[in-house]
DOTI-671674 format. One line per 3 residues: number of its first residue (from 0); their letters; for each residue y, x, z of N, C-alpha, C, CB. Coordinates in pm, whole numbers, plus 50000, padded with zeros to 5 digits. Atoms other than C-alpha are relative to their C-alpha. Glycine has a CB too. Layout:
BEGIN
NUM> a> Y:X:Z:Y:X:Z:Y:X:Z:Y:X:Z | ...
***
This chain:
BEGIN
0> mkk> 50082:49883:50019:57169:85575:91551:50084:50127:50005:49925:49991:49869 | 49910:49887:49998:57460:85806:91496:50045:50032:50142:50121:49972:49911 | 49956:49986:49862:57568:85746:91854:49891:50069:50084:50036:49863:50060
3> cmc> 50112:49939:49926:57221:85837:91993:49985:50148:49964:49869:49925:49970 | 50013:49862:50046:57208:86153:91785:50111:50086:50061:50005:50007:49846 | 49888:49926:49941:57551:86263:91910:49977:50022:50149:50132:49924:49978
6> lav> 50028:49985:49857:57448:86197:92273:49890:50103:50024:49960:49864:50060 | 50109:49905:49985:57126:86395:92229:50049:50144:49980:49886:49968:49901 | 49944:49867:50026:57312:86692:92080:50089:50044:50115:50078:50002:49867
9> ffl> 49911:49969:49888:57570:86675:92360:49921:50043:50123:50088:49878:50033 | 50080:49966:49883:57303:86677:92634:49927:50133:49982:49898:49889:50028 | 50067:49873:50025:57112:86964:92473:50096:50118:50012:49936:50000:49862
12> mtf> 49900:49894:49988:57429:87170:92449:50039:50021:50146:50125:49965:49917 | 49962:49990:49859:57512:87095:92813:49892:50073:50079:50024:49861:50059 | 50108:49934:49926:57169:87201:92940:49991:50149:49966:49867:49931:49971
15> saf> 50007:49859:50037:57176:87525:92744:50118:50078:50058:49997:50015:49848 | 49885:49933:49941:57520:87605:92887:49974:50035:50146:50124:49912:49989 | 50029:49972:49860:57380:87589:93242:49895:50110:50017:49954:49874:50068
18> gey> 50101:49893:49990:57103:87840:93165:50068:50134:50021:49911:50004:49872 | 49940:49871:49970:57190:88176:93320:49924:50111:49930:50003:50024:50150 | 50061:49881:50058:57127:88502:93148:49966:50095:50115:50096:50068:49895
21> eee> 50041:49909:49895:56925:88725:93380:49987:50139:49941:49866:49955:50065 | 50000:49864:50050:56988:89092:93326:49870:50069:50040:50122:50078:50053 | 50124:49930:49973:56671:89297:93297:50033:50144:50040:49905:49996:49877
24> tlf> 49978:49864:49953:56673:89620:93499:49866:50062:50040:50098:50003:50119 | 50121:49930:49961:56421:89882:93596:49960:49967:50143:50019:50151:49985 | 50025:50032:49860:56454:89800:93968:50061:49864:50030:50059:50109:50094
27> qge> 49953:50134:49965:56487:89444:94101:50067:50003:50137:49883:49898:49999 | 49934:50011:49870:56720:89352:94388:50096:50115:50025:49897:49995:50111 | 49907:49895:49962:56943:89588:94579:49930:50136:49995:50057:49974:50141
30> ith> 50057:49867:50016:56884:89954:94503:50040:50087:50118:50046:50064:49866 | 49973:49902:49895:56851:90201:94790:49968:50138:49944:49916:49971:50129 | 50025:49865:50049:56871:90572:94728:50040:50103:50104:50075:50025:49868
33> ggf> 49972:49887:49912:56884:90905:94907:49952:50127:49935:49934:49980:50138 | 50040:49873:50056:56803:91268:94859:49926:50085:50101:50120:50074:49949 | 50071:49907:49914:56598:91554:94995:50002:50137:49935:49854:49953:50026
36> ggp> 50012:49864:50049:56560:91927:94958:49941:50087:50107:50136:50055:49954 | 50057:49911:49901:56369:92204:95124:49905:50102:49942:49930:49920:50102 | 50094:49897:50044:56133:92499:95109:49859:49944:49984:49999:50116:50098
39> vvk> 50138:50040:50027:55775:92470:94982:49912:50124:50002:49988:49925:49862 | 50102:49894:50004:55468:92688:95041:49873:49936:49944:49975:50063:50144 | 50123:50049:50063:55162:92637:94818:49896:50111:50003:50027:49952:49854
42> ftq> 50110:49905:50001:54822:92804:94828:49910:49970:49881:49919:49994:50133 | 50086:50016:50117:54602:92864:94525:49906:50121:49990:50084:49985:49871 | 50091:49889:50023:54327:93092:94397:50032:50062:49865:49851:49953:50006
45> ird> 49968:49927:50121:54419:93358:94142:49913:50126:49998:50153:50036:49992 | 50089:49884:50015:54164:93618:94020:49913:50018:50123:50082:50128:49974 | 50088:50001:49882:53934:93526:94311:50068:50051:50127:49877:50084:49972
48> elg> 49924:49963:49881:54209:93602:94564:50090:49884:50039:50083:50129:49976 | 49908:50102:49953:54433:93383:94777:50139:50029:49948:50000:49992:50155 | 49864:49988:50049:54766:93330:94605:50093:49911:50081:50008:49966:49851
51> vlv> 49901:50076:49923:55069:93221:94808:50124:49984:49913:50034:50071:50136 | 49882:50030:50079:55345:93051:94612:50108:49945:50093:49968:49898:49885 | 49889:50051:49920:55683:93001:94778:50110:49956:49905:50053:50107:50101
54> ggr> 49892:50050:50083:55978:92812:94644:50074:49888:50070:49948:49953:49866 | 49925:50112:49945:56187:92505:94690:50004:49886:49901:50140:50042:50037 | 49987:50117:50085:56232:92156:94560:50098:49904:50063:49863:49932:49976
57> ggw> 49907:50102:49954:56479:91876:94585:50001:49884:49903:50142:50057:50017 | 49999:50115:50089:56532:91533:94445:50080:49883:50052:49862:49957:49973 | 49931:50125:49972:56690:91192:94442:49893:49892:50010:50107:49965:49889
60> iin> 50101:50103:49977:56474:90913:94589:50063:49863:49976:49941:50009:50144 | 49950:50132:50037:56523:90564:94442:49904:49895:50054:50017:49986:49846 | 50078:50112:49944:56401:90254:94632:49874:50043:50074:49963:49905:49889
63> htl> 50112:49949:49920:56166:90462:94847:49871:50012:49920:49978:49910:50119 | 50122:49993:50080:55920:90479:94554:50005:50103:49888:49972:49866:49941 | 49990:49909:50114:56051:90710:94280:50093:50115:50035:50051:49925:49874
66> slg> 49920:49881:49974:56180:91065:94311:50021:50075:49870:49932:50091:50106 | 49963:49920:50117:56362:91258:94036:50069:50126:50050:50092:49919:49901 | 49940:49877:49951:56444:91623:94093:49948:50122:49929:49978:50015:50146
69> gga> 50045:49875:50058:56349:91980:94034:49940:50091:50105:50113:50069:49930 | 50062:49904:49910:56156:92267:94181:49975:50132:49930:49870:49945:50056 | 50031:49867:50053:56090:92638:94138:49911:50072:50100:50131:50081:49972
72> ygl> 50099:49936:49916:55803:92848:94271:49969:50139:49946:49871:49915:50009 | 50036:49865:50040:55701:93214:94265:49891:50056:50088:50122:50090:50003 | 50109:49937:49927:55408:93428:94372:50058:50095:50104:49904:50077:49903
75> ane> 49942:49922:49891:55479:93587:94711:49915:50119:50041:50021:49911:50119 | 50085:49888:49957:55180:93816:94767:49955:50081:49879:49878:49948:50078 | 50046:49911:50106:55034:94105:94568:49857:49966:49962:50012:50148:50042
78> iag> 50134:50024:50053:54736:94024:94349:49975:50104:49891:49985:49853:49944 | 50030:49891:50092:54572:94310:94162:49968:49947:49861:49884:50084:50052 | 50029:50033:50139:54562:94296:93785:49879:50076:49951:50121:50029:49912
81> pdt> 50117:49929:50054:54299:94440:93552:50020:50152:50007:49974:49957:49854 | 49996:49853:49995:54215:94810:93584:49992:50054:49858:49884:50058:50088 | 49998:49951:50138:54324:94932:93242:50006:50152:49995:50117:49942:49924
84> lpy> 49990:49854:49994:54415:95290:93333:49972:50044:50144:50141:50049:49953 | 50039:49961:49864:54284:95487:93630:50118:50034:50091:49909:50119:49993 | 49887:49958:49916:54628:95606:93751:50107:49892:50015:50062:50125:49942
87> ikp> 49903:50109:49988:54812:95271:93720:49934:49883:50072:50054:49956:49860 | 50050:50116:49925:54766:94985:93965:50089:49880:49965:50000:50028:50156 | 49915:50114:50037:54902:94673:93789:49985:49885:50100:49965:49951:49859
90> lln> 49997:50116:49910:55001:94377:94007:50052:49879:49924:50087:50028:50125 | 49962:50124:50067:55037:94017:93896:50131:49947:50058:49888:49894:50015 | 49875:50063:49958:55377:93850:93909:50015:49872:49917:50123:50096:49981
93> lgy> 49982:50124:50076:55442:93486:93816:50101:49910:50069:49866:49927:49984 | 49906:50099:49949:55693:93208:93857:50010:49885:49902:50138:50062:50025 | 49982:50116:50086:55752:92859:93725:50093:49901:50068:49863:49934:49968
96> ggf> 49910:50102:49946:55987:92566:93768:50033:49899:49893:50127:50063:50055 | 49960:50102:50096:56130:92258:93607:50035:49868:50066:49892:49980:49901 | 49967:50136:49959:56197:91886:93632:49877:49935:50063:50052:49916:49879
99> eie> 50111:50067:49932:55982:91689:93878:50028:49851:50010:49977:50060:50141 | 49995:50144:49980:55913:91317:93879:49880:49966:50090:49995:49919:49863 | 50103:50027:49900:55716:91173:94170:50002:49852:50038:50020:50088:50125
102> ylw> 50015:50137:49955:55584:90830:94265:49947:50002:50143:49904:49919:49906 | 50042:50008:49860:55555:90752:94638:49932:49866:50020:50122:50016:50098 | 50080:50121:49987:55279:90500:94701:49995:49961:50147:49856:50021:49944
105> hsg> 49993:50051:49863:55323:90288:95018:50083:50093:50088:49858:49983:50061 | 49917:49903:49929:55612:90506:95135:50041:49954:50139:50123:50029:49919 | 49965:50049:49868:55677:90282:95437:49894:50026:50106:50027:49854:49994
108> rlv> 50109:49973:49906:55345:90375:95596:50011:50142:50057:49863:49981:49932 | 49997:49869:49937:55298:90668:95832:49931:50105:49913:49934:49994:50138 | 50072:49912:50091:55041:90827:95599:49999:49933:49863:49853:50031:50050
111> hst> 49994:50058:50134:55098:90771:95228:49973:50108:49895:50139:49933:49975 | 50032:49909:50110:55016:90925:94891:50118:50013:49905:49876:49952:49924 | 49901:49979:50105:55237:91072:94622:49929:50055:49877:50114:50096:50047
114> fsl> 50050:49949:50127:55171:91147:94257:50119:50062:49928:49932:49887:49913 | 49885:49933:50059:55396:91405:94095:49963:50071:49870:50059:50101:50099 | 50013:49932:50129:55449:91567:93756:50117:50096:49987:49995:49898:49881
117> lig> 49897:49900:50024:55640:91888:93685:49999:50035:49852:49978:50127:50088 | 49986:49965:50142:55768:91947:93333:50101:50114:49994:50047:49876:49912 | 49911:49885:50001:55913:92293:93284:49937:50119:49933:50040:50036:50141
120> ggg> 50051:49877:50058:55829:92650:93210:49991:50109:50105:50086:50046:49885 | 50014:49890:49907:55755:92983:93366:49959:50126:49929:49901:49967:50108 | 50042:49873:50057:55642:93336:93317:49894:50065:50086:50119:50093:49986
123> vgy> 50103:49926:49930:55350:93555:93409:49993:50140:49939:49860:49928:49992 | 50006:49864:50050:55317:93929:93382:49943:50095:50103:50136:50046:49957 | 50049:49896:49912:55204:94254:93534:50109:50104:50017:49869:50064:49945
126> yeg> 49911:49888:49977:55408:94528:93691:49923:50108:50075:50127:49956:50079 | 50069:49890:49936:55314:94867:93825:50032:49999:50148:50039:50135:49937 | 49981:49992:49856:55261:94868:94198:50020:50145:50040:49880:49939:50075
129> ndq> 49972:49863:49960:55417:95180:94344:49919:50036:50123:50150:50021:50026 | 50073:49947:49885:55189:95376:94570:50100:50080:50083:49877:50088:49955 | 49900:49936:49914:55395:95495:94867:49981:50152:50010:49995:49940:50138
132> rdy> 50024:49856:49990:55233:95843:94856:50044:50074:49874:49854:50028:50026 | 49971:49938:50129:55342:95908:94496:50150:49990:49972:49918:49933:49885 | 49856:50004:50017:55713:95996:94496:50048:50069:49874:50066:50062:50119
135> drd> 49953:49924:50115:55726:96228:94194:49994:49922:49870:49920:50125:49987 | 50006:50082:50122:55648:95954:93941:50099:49887:50013:49857:49945:49976 | 49901:50107:49996:55929:95718:93858:49986:49910:49877:50142:50057:50009
138> dhw> 50019:50087:50116:55780:95541:93558:49965:49859:50047:49889:50056:49905 | 50017:50141:49961:55796:95165:93589:49986:49919:49872:50121:49948:50089 | 50019:50081:50120:55663:94919:93334:49973:49857:50038:49886:50055:49913
141> enw> 50025:50142:49982:55648:94546:93302:49947:49943:49870:50128:49925:50046 | 50055:50070:50116:55456:94320:93067:50006:49852:50032:49853:50047:49967 | 49979:50142:49968:55568:93955:93061:49964:49911:49883:50145:49976:50039
144> dsf> 50021:50109:50094:55455:93643:92881:50058:49875:50063:49849:49981:49964 | 49945:50126:49949:55610:93299:92913:49913:49885:49955:50145:49980:49952 | 50072:50121:50037:55455:92956:92909:50089:49881:50031:49864:49990:50073
147> fi> 49920:50121:49983:55611:92615:92875:49910:49879:49989:50114:49993:49896 | 50081:50122:49998:55463:92276:92952:50088:49882:49965:49932:49979:50138
***
Protein backbone atom coordinates (compact mmCIF):
# COMPACT_ATOMS: atom_id res chain seq x y z
CA UNK A 1 0.00 0.00 0.00
CA UNK A 2 2.85 2.31 0.83
CA UNK A 3 4.41 1.49 -2.52
CA UNK A 4 1.19 2.34 -4.44
CA UNK A 5 0.83 5.63 -2.59
CA UNK A 6 4.42 6.61 -3.40
CA UNK A 7 3.90 5.74 -7.09
CA UNK A 8 0.68 7.79 -7.23
CA UNK A 9 2.37 10.82 -5.66
CA UNK A 10 5.32 10.45 -8.05
CA UNK A 11 3.06 10.34 -11.14
CA UNK A 12 1.00 13.32 -9.99
CA UNK A 13 4.15 15.35 -9.42
CA UNK A 14 5.46 14.38 -12.85
CA UNK A 15 2.27 15.40 -14.65
CA UNK A 16 2.13 18.76 -12.90
CA UNK A 17 5.74 19.43 -13.87
CA UNK A 18 4.86 19.08 -17.56
CA UNK A 19 2.05 21.65 -17.33
CA UNK A 20 3.20 24.90 -18.94
CA UNK A 21 2.40 28.27 -17.52
CA UNK A 22 0.76 30.38 -20.23
CA UNK A 23 1.38 34.07 -19.81
CA UNK A 24 -1.75 36.17 -20.10
CA UNK A 25 -1.39 39.27 -22.27
CA UNK A 26 -3.70 41.86 -23.74
CA UNK A 27 -2.86 40.81 -27.32
CA UNK A 28 -2.42 37.17 -28.38
CA UNK A 29 0.27 36.06 -30.84
CA UNK A 30 2.80 38.28 -32.55
CA UNK A 31 2.17 41.98 -32.08
CA UNK A 32 2.30 44.28 -35.11
CA UNK A 33 2.48 48.02 -34.68
CA UNK A 34 2.93 51.23 -36.62
CA UNK A 35 2.13 54.90 -36.47
CA UNK A 36 0.34 57.69 -38.27
CA UNK A 37 -0.02 61.44 -38.17
CA UNK A 38 -1.62 64.12 -40.24
CA UNK A 39 -3.92 67.10 -40.60
CA UNK A 40 -7.65 66.93 -39.83
CA UNK A 41 -10.56 69.10 -40.98
CA UNK A 42 -13.91 68.76 -39.18
CA UNK A 43 -17.24 70.46 -39.86
CA UNK A 44 -19.83 71.26 -37.21
CA UNK A 45 -22.69 73.64 -36.47
CA UNK A 46 -22.09 76.44 -33.97
CA UNK A 47 -24.73 79.13 -33.27
CA UNK A 48 -26.62 78.07 -36.42
CA UNK A 49 -23.52 78.65 -38.58
CA UNK A 50 -21.05 76.31 -40.24
CA UNK A 51 -18.00 75.85 -38.04
CA UNK A 52 -14.74 74.61 -39.55
CA UNK A 53 -12.31 73.00 -37.12
CA UNK A 54 -8.74 72.36 -38.25
CA UNK A 55 -6.04 70.52 -36.40
CA UNK A 56 -3.98 67.41 -36.38
CA UNK A 57 -3.78 64.00 -34.83
CA UNK A 58 -1.35 61.16 -34.57
CA UNK A 59 -1.09 57.82 -32.91
CA UNK A 60 0.40 54.39 -32.46
CA UNK A 61 -1.58 51.54 -34.07
CA UNK A 62 -1.37 48.15 -32.35
CA UNK A 63 -2.36 44.95 -34.21
CA UNK A 64 -4.35 46.93 -36.79
CA UNK A 65 -7.19 47.29 -34.26
CA UNK A 66 -6.24 49.75 -31.50
CA UNK A 67 -4.85 53.26 -31.83
CA UNK A 68 -3.41 55.33 -28.96
CA UNK A 69 -2.44 58.94 -29.61
CA UNK A 70 -3.40 62.54 -29.37
CA UNK A 71 -5.04 65.34 -31.26
CA UNK A 72 -5.69 69.07 -31.14
CA UNK A 73 -8.30 71.13 -32.99
CA UNK A 74 -9.25 74.79 -33.28
CA UNK A 75 -11.96 76.90 -34.87
CA UNK A 76 -10.75 78.27 -38.22
CA UNK A 77 -13.58 80.56 -39.32
CA UNK A 78 -15.25 83.58 -37.73
CA UNK A 79 -18.53 82.93 -35.94
CA UNK A 80 -20.36 85.92 -34.49
CA UNK A 81 -20.99 85.99 -30.78
CA UNK A 82 -23.90 87.60 -28.93
CA UNK A 83 -24.61 91.29 -29.58
CA UNK A 84 -24.00 92.70 -26.11
CA UNK A 85 -22.90 96.20 -27.09
CA UNK A 86 -23.73 98.01 -30.32
CA UNK A 87 -20.14 99.09 -31.10
CA UNK A 88 -18.43 95.74 -30.34
CA UNK A 89 -18.59 92.75 -32.65
CA UNK A 90 -17.55 89.72 -30.55
CA UNK A 91 -16.32 86.63 -32.39
CA UNK A 92 -16.19 83.09 -31.04
CA UNK A 93 -12.84 81.38 -30.58
CA UNK A 94 -12.40 77.80 -29.37
CA UNK A 95 -9.91 74.98 -29.26
CA UNK A 96 -9.58 71.56 -27.67
CA UNK A 97 -7.25 68.59 -27.59
CA UNK A 98 -6.11 65.60 -25.63
CA UNK A 99 -5.48 61.86 -25.56
CA UNK A 100 -7.30 59.77 -28.18
CA UNK A 101 -8.06 56.06 -28.08
CA UNK A 102 -9.62 54.47 -31.15
CA UNK A 103 -10.87 51.00 -32.08
CA UNK A 104 -10.63 50.01 -35.76
CA UNK A 105 -13.33 47.49 -36.64
CA UNK A 106 -12.48 45.17 -39.58
CA UNK A 107 -9.42 47.25 -40.45
CA UNK A 108 -8.39 44.83 -43.22
CA UNK A 109 -11.44 45.70 -45.32
CA UNK A 110 -11.51 48.49 -47.88
CA UNK A 111 -14.35 50.25 -46.03
CA UNK A 112 -14.32 49.89 -42.25
CA UNK A 113 -15.58 51.65 -39.13
CA UNK A 114 -13.74 53.24 -36.24
CA UNK A 115 -14.90 54.22 -32.77
CA UNK A 116 -12.85 56.87 -30.99
CA UNK A 117 -12.78 58.68 -27.67
CA UNK A 118 -10.92 61.91 -26.88
CA UNK A 119 -10.14 62.69 -23.25
CA UNK A 120 -8.71 66.15 -22.76
CA UNK A 121 -9.58 69.78 -22.35
CA UNK A 122 -10.03 73.02 -24.19
CA UNK A 123 -11.14 76.58 -24.07
CA UNK A 124 -13.87 78.75 -25.52
CA UNK A 125 -14.16 82.50 -25.51
CA UNK A 126 -15.01 85.66 -27.36
CA UNK A 127 -12.71 88.28 -28.78
CA UNK A 128 -13.38 91.60 -30.43
CA UNK A 129 -13.38 91.39 -34.19
CA UNK A 130 -11.57 94.40 -35.59
CA UNK A 131 -13.47 96.24 -38.26
CA UNK A 132 -11.00 97.24 -40.97
CA UNK A 133 -12.54 100.74 -41.29
CA UNK A 134 -11.96 101.59 -37.62
CA UNK A 135 -8.27 102.42 -37.14
CA UNK A 136 -8.53 104.91 -34.28
CA UNK A 137 -9.71 102.34 -31.73
CA UNK A 138 -7.09 100.00 -30.37
CA UNK A 139 -9.02 98.43 -27.51
CA UNK A 140 -8.90 94.66 -27.59
CA UNK A 141 -10.62 92.37 -25.11
CA UNK A 142 -10.88 88.66 -24.60
CA UNK A 143 -13.15 86.57 -22.43
CA UNK A 144 -12.12 82.92 -21.99
CA UNK A 145 -13.55 79.92 -20.20
CA UNK A 146 -12.04 76.46 -20.10
CA UNK A 147 -13.64 73.05 -20.08
CA UNK A 148 -12.21 69.65 -19.33
CA UNK A 149 -13.64 66.24 -20.10
